[in-house]
Phi, psi and omega in degrees: 000129181279172180295324179295318180293323180294320181289330180281333186284122178291337179290332179288341182265341184302133175264130181269145175284160178302324180302314180297318179301311182296322178297320177295315178300316180296322178292321178298312182294321177299320179291324178294319178299313177305316182296314185285339176276007174060038175286139186301325184286351186245359188094209179186164180224146178263188178074085188300314185297311180296320180297317180297319178297317179299312183298318181297314178299317180295319178296322176294318179296323178296319180292323177296318179297318180296320177298317180297316178300318182293323180292321178294320177298320180292319179298315180293325179295316179294319180297323178295322177294323180280335179099021175265169177288157178286158176288128180243000000 
């Protein structure tokens, strides 16, 4: 994409909310886990020991992201009750 196309595209200027970013990260991790678990719809990978370590790390990372997402939602809920702006 050239600089002119990027400047004309309204999507390139759009700012994403934290929820959208977390959803994208979770979807990326989910597809990687699917790939490393050798599910037929995702392709597959050999080498069991290395694959298990990668799956474990990805699942840990996914749980951390889910916790972070939950904390932001709770923070936003409290801010709404108090009357402040949401966290962006």
